[in-house]
N, C-alpha and C positions, 0 to 999 in steps of 0.2 A: 562854397565861401558865402552867405548870404548877405555880409557887408564886409566887403573889400577895406573899409576903414574903421570897423567895429573896436579894432585894438588900440586906434588913436582917439575916438570919440566916446568911449565909454569905459568908464573907472573900474575897477576891481570893487565887486560888492559881494561880501559874503553871507550865507545863512545866518539869521540873526539868533542871537542867544536868549533866552527869557532871562529876566533881572534875576540877578544872584540871589537876592532874599526871597524870591519866591521858590526857585528851584530846588535850593539847599531844604526846603521844606518837603519836597515829595521824591519820588524815584522815578518819574518821567524823564523822558530825554530832554536834554539842556535846550533844543531849538523851538523856535517858536513855531507852533502846529501851523502849515499852512503858507508860510513867510518867503519860501523857496519858488513857488511855481512862478508868483508874479516877476521875480525877477532873472529866472534863468535864462530865458531866451535871449535876452540882451546881453547875459554873460558868457552865453555860446557863442554870441557873435564876436566876440574878442579873440576866438581862435584864426590864427593867421592862416590855416590851412598850408602848413610849410611845405616846401618840395621834401627835405628830409625832416619827419616827424620826430624829433627823439625822445619825444614821451614815448612812444612806442618802445623803445629799447629800455627806457626808465622803468617801465612797468613790465614783469615778469612774462604777466599775462598776454604780452602782445596787444593790448584793447586797442581798437580801431579809434582811438579818440578823435582825430579830425573828420572821420565820417559821421559819427554821430553828435558831434557838436554841431555840425552843418544841419542835420536833421532835425534837432532840438530848437535851432535858430528858426528853423522852417515851421516849427510845432509839428513835425511828423512824427508823433510819439509813438506808433506802432514799427515803423521801419527802424526807428532809433533803437526799441526795444530789440527787433532782431540784432542788428548790428553789437550791441553791446552784449546779448546774450550768447553771442556767436564764439565768445572769447572767455566769459566770466559766469560761471554757472550760480554766482551768489553775489550780484553787484549789490543789493541792499546792505549786505555784510561789508562789504570792502568800502562802499561809499560811505559809511560811519566808523569804521574800525581803522581804516588804512591810513597812515602818515602821508599818503599821496606822493612818493618818489616822482609820479608822472610829471606832477607840478614843477619842482625841481629840475627835470629835463625840457621844460617847455622853452622853445624857442625864444617866446616873448619876455622868459623870466632874466635873459640876458641883460636886460636894462628897464623892466616895467615889472609890474607884479603879475604873476604868472596867470593864467586862465582858471577860472575855479572848476577844475575837472571834476573833482572828487564830488562836489556840489551837484554839477551837470550829473555825474554817474547816478546819484543817489535820486536824482528827480525823474528820472528815466525808470529806474527801478521801482518807486513808488507807483509811478503814473504807469506802469505795466499790469502792477496788480489789481489796481485799481479798475483799470479796462478791461482787466480779464485777458492780456495778451501772454500769462503765464500757465496757460492749460498744459496738464500733463501731458508727457510724451511718451506713453508705454511702447515700447519696440512692435513690430509689424510680424515678426516670428521669434521664436526661442533657440538658442545655438544648441541646447543642450550641456552646455558647458556651467559649472558653477564656480563662484567666487567667493571667498568669506576675506570680509574687510574688518580689521581690528584697530578698533576708534573710530567716534564720530564726530571727531573735530572738523574743519574746514578742508583737511586732505583727504580723510575719510570719505566724507560726505558727497566731495566732488569726484573721487576716484569711483565710488558707489553708483553716482547718478549716470558717469560715462559709460560704466561696464553695463548697468541696466538696459540705457537707451541703445547700446551695441546688440543686445539680445542675450545675455547672460544673467543667469539666476543669480545674486546678491544677495548677502545677508550681511549686516552690519551689528559687529559685536561691541559692544560699549559696556566698559566697567562699572559707572555710576547708573543710578536708578532713572535717569533721564538722558536724551539724547543731547549732544552739540557740545562734547568736550569741555574746552575753557571758555567758549560761546554761551555756555551754559552756567557755569560754576564760577570762571573766572570774570570774567567781562560784566560790571555792574549794569544795571537795569537803565540808568540815566546815560549810559555811552549807547547801549540797544536794548531797546525792549524786546524781551523774549517773541514777542507774536512774530517776529519776522523771522525766527528761527523755525518757530512751530509749524508756520504756512509753507516754508521750504521741504520740511520734512514730511508733511500731508501731501506733497507734489510728488515727493518722492515713493510715497507708500503708493500712491495712485498709479505709478510708473510703473512697480511691481517689486522696488525695494523691500527687504524684509529687515527687521530689527529686532535684536536682540539686547535690551537692556540688562542691567544686573548682572551680567556675565563677565568675571575674569577669566581670561583666558589664560591659561595656566596653574588656576588655581580650581574656578569652579568647572572647567573644562580642560582636559589635558591637552597641550599643544599639540603633540600628535596624533590624537584622535579627531581634532579639528583639520588638521594638514592632511589625514587619511580619507576624511567625508569630501574635501572640496578639491577640485581641478587646479586650484591656484588660491593663493592666500596672499593679502596686501596688509604689512603691517603701517599703520598711520597712529601709531599710540601717541605721539608727542614727544616731547622732552619735559617731562614731568620730575625728574630728580633736579631738586632745587640744590643752588649753592649756599654754603652755610659760611658762617662767621666767628672764625676759630679765635674768640679773644676772650682774655678771663672775664669771667661772669657770665657768658652766655649760657650757662645751666640755671639761670636765676630764673625763678617763675615770672610770667608777664613778658617774655620774649618769644615770639612766635613768626613763623614764616607767612609771607603773604598768602600762599596758596592754603593756609589753614583760616585765616581770617576771611578772604573773600568767600570762599565757599558757604561758610555761616550765614555771611550777609545776603546773598541770592538765594538762601534756602528760606530765611524769612520772609523774602519776596514772593516765592513759590507757595509759602503757607505750610512748610514743616515746621517751622519753628515760631513762637510768639516774638521772641527776642533772642540775639546770637549770644551764645555765652563768651565771646569775645568781643562784644559790643565795646564801642570805644566811647560810650556815653559818660560824661563829667570827667573822664580822663586825660593826662596829657600824655600825647602820642609822639613817638618818634619813630619815621619811617627811613630806614637806610637803603638807599638805592633811588636813583635819579632817572629811571627808565619810565616807561607805559605802565607797567605793574605799579610803582610806587603812587602815580598819579591816580590809577584806580584805587589805592587803598586811601589817597588824601581824600577823593570825592566823596567816599565811602565813610570815612571817618568823620566828616563834615556834617554828613547828613543823618550821623547816629548820635549829633549833639555833643562832640569831643570838646574838653576844655582849651586846649590847644592843640596844635598839630605842626610839625616841623619836620621837614623832608631833608635828608643829607645825600648830597651827590659828589662823590670822589672828586669830578672833573669841575675844572675852572668853569666860571660864568662866562658862556660862549657870547660874542657880538651880536649885534643885529643885523649885521648885514654878513652875506658869503665873504669868505677870505679866498679870493681870487690866485693866490700865489699856492695856498696848500688844498683847496676843495674847488677848483674850477668847475664852472658850468659844463656840463647837464648833470654832475655828480650832485647826491642829496648831502646838502650841508651840514655842519654841525653849528646853528644858530639859536639863539635865545625865542624859545618859543611858548607862549601863553596859551596852556590846555585848560578846557571849561574849569577844571578842578583848580588850577593852579590860579586862574582868575577867580574864583569863589574865594579861595585863602586868602589872595591880595584884599580883595575888598571888605572881605571880616576880618582882616588883621589877625588871623590865627596863630601866628609868629611872631610877634614884634622884634624879635632879634635877628631874624632872618635876610639874607641878602637881598632877596626878589621873592615876592609872593610868599609861600612857605618854604623857600629853600636855601638851604645852606650850601654854597659850592665850595668844591677845593676842602672839603671836611672828611677827615678818617677817622674811625671809632678806635678809641684805643682801649676801652675796658668799660664793664657795667659795673654800679656798686648797688647791692641789696639793703633792703632794712633788715630788721631783728627777724622778720617772718619769711624771709627768703625769698622775698619779691624784689623785682627791680626797683629802683627808687632814683639812679640818676645815670648819667650817660657821661663820660669824658671823651673829647675829641681832640683833635687838632688840625690844624691847616696843612695843607701838603703843596708841594710844588708841582710842575708839569710832570716830574718823573715819580710822584705819591711818596717823596720824602716830608718827613716831616719840616716844618717852619719852627725853628725855637722861639719860644716865648709865646706861640699862639693857643696853648692849650685852654679849653675851656669846659664847664659843665654844662648840660640840659637836665633839669627834673624832668622826669618820667615814670610814668606807672604801666605802660603799653609800649613795648619797642615791636615793629613789624620789618621782616628782613625780605626786602625785595631785590635780592640780588643776579636774578635771573638762573637760568636753568643751564644744567650741564649735557644732558641727554635722557633718554628713554630709561624709565623706572625698572630695575632689575628684580624687585621683590617677589613679583607674581611667579615668576619660574619661566615666563615665555620664552624669553632669550634663551636662558639654560637649557629648557627640555627641546628645544628646536635644535641646538647647537650653533646658534647663530654666531657669526666674527663680530667683533667692534673694531671701531678704528680707536687709536690712541688716545683720541679725546673723550672716549665715550659712547661714540653714537654708533649706527648699525652700518657696516660695511656693506656696501653693494657696487654690482661694477656700472659701467656706461650704460646698460640698460635696466636699472633700476631691481637688477636682482640679487639676492645675498648669496650667500655661499650654498643654502639649502634649496635644490632645484624645487620651482614651483611657489617660493616665497620670495617675494618684494618686499622693499621697504621704501617710504617717501615720507616726506613732511619733516617735521621738528627732529622724529625719531633718529631719522639718516643725516639729514641738511644741517641740524642743530639750530638754537633757537633763532627764529626768523619773522617776518612778517607775515600778516594774512594772505596778502598776494602772491607771497611764495607759497605758501601752503598751500590754495588752491591751485597755482600754477603746478606742481608736483603731483598732486592729485589727480589732474587732468593727462599729465605726461605717464604716470605710471598705469595709467588705464589704458593707455595706448600699447604700454609694453607687455601688460597682461595680454590685451585682446589680440597681439602678435603672437605671444605664446601659446594662444589658446588655440588661434585659427591658421596662423600661417602669415597672416598679413595683418593690417589695420588701417581703416582710415580715420580713425580719431586724431584728431590733433596732440600734439606732443610739444607745448611751447616752450620747455627748459629740458635741460638733460641734468644729470646730478653733479657734472663739473662748473655749470655755470654760476656766477657770484654777481653781486648788485655790482652797477658802474662804479668803480673807483680809482684814482689815481694812481 
């Protein structure tokens, strides 16, 4: 604890964002380059070095937060990097993409703004790359065992890196033409530039991990053949089966899933397309769904030059502070948060009729209406109460010619044949069934991440990747020294 009074003398200061008018004209990350390092040591000083650091339990990775806060406050970047990477394979991902449940669990957050844990994490990760603290760590010897990992999202990559470093020969199979899963084609560039992903993949290649993109297991490669070729298989395909909106008019043209829209915008950034065939340019966009995917659609539509963008959230607008009765500290509270995309929408007045920024809260879609050509022209909605029951007299119509459905995901995609060919059992909600050791009903086949847990946060995805790697290592060798931060039954802190 470098400054015992830091939490009393230093106010919270976050990484500054670039001006809205500037950043919506490009696809670069929203933060001011270089603006974090001048403030981060003092921000790390605000850590109280609590006797019981609840931030540990709030984060499934078990990050050693007080330790690396203290090291950053002393500007000992090498040791800070070592302590950070001891529990997290990809801190530059989580430092940009995670909503930071660790900060909700910060003891200081009981009556003050929390320590900027997420910013400190990102600063350490970026400094580690700049200073060369992230050299590849190939194993000293090989075990002679082989592992196939299906999926190259955060779970698959974390599992592959841990198993490679343990000495196993690992191949990662990815259905898309590029690696990264949703981090590649789902997350927009302004949230995380793809260079961060590319350098981690190159690190893993240098360590010995093999990658097989453009390979759909179950279609391009029979699942049984893959199982026969490898000593163990890890299924980390994510939860890509999107939820639908079964209301009248859904069949109209111009209504698309968010994960039809976002990958095309990302492919433009990759240079595959000159323009997206679903571009929001000049169109009146309505996004249905109030989560992070909806916010990603919002920021993307703004950068494409939408005429207007409105986001519908079925939940009531949350308050500015924690409700201690229903969501006491240290749980992650549902409060009004202003993401960079919502800040942009607010400042640019993209939805004048919205309750706040671009959002209409407590709004439920009744039906769509089309024009003579069968294209969506308007959306009819109604206000709902806390039980999602329509409130009489609150119906209204929004004009729209592009609707994006961001309603979340129910489980893994079953169309490729992987699940059927292996004979994998499913839970009633559609996720892969597994035991307390991440093993499926098929010997040697393990399941981790959103495919088995259900839609979750990136920190849970990485934690599951690390934990399943320990389970596979134990299966192959009889024991394991790899860390297992979570079990399949663990869940976020709730009341």
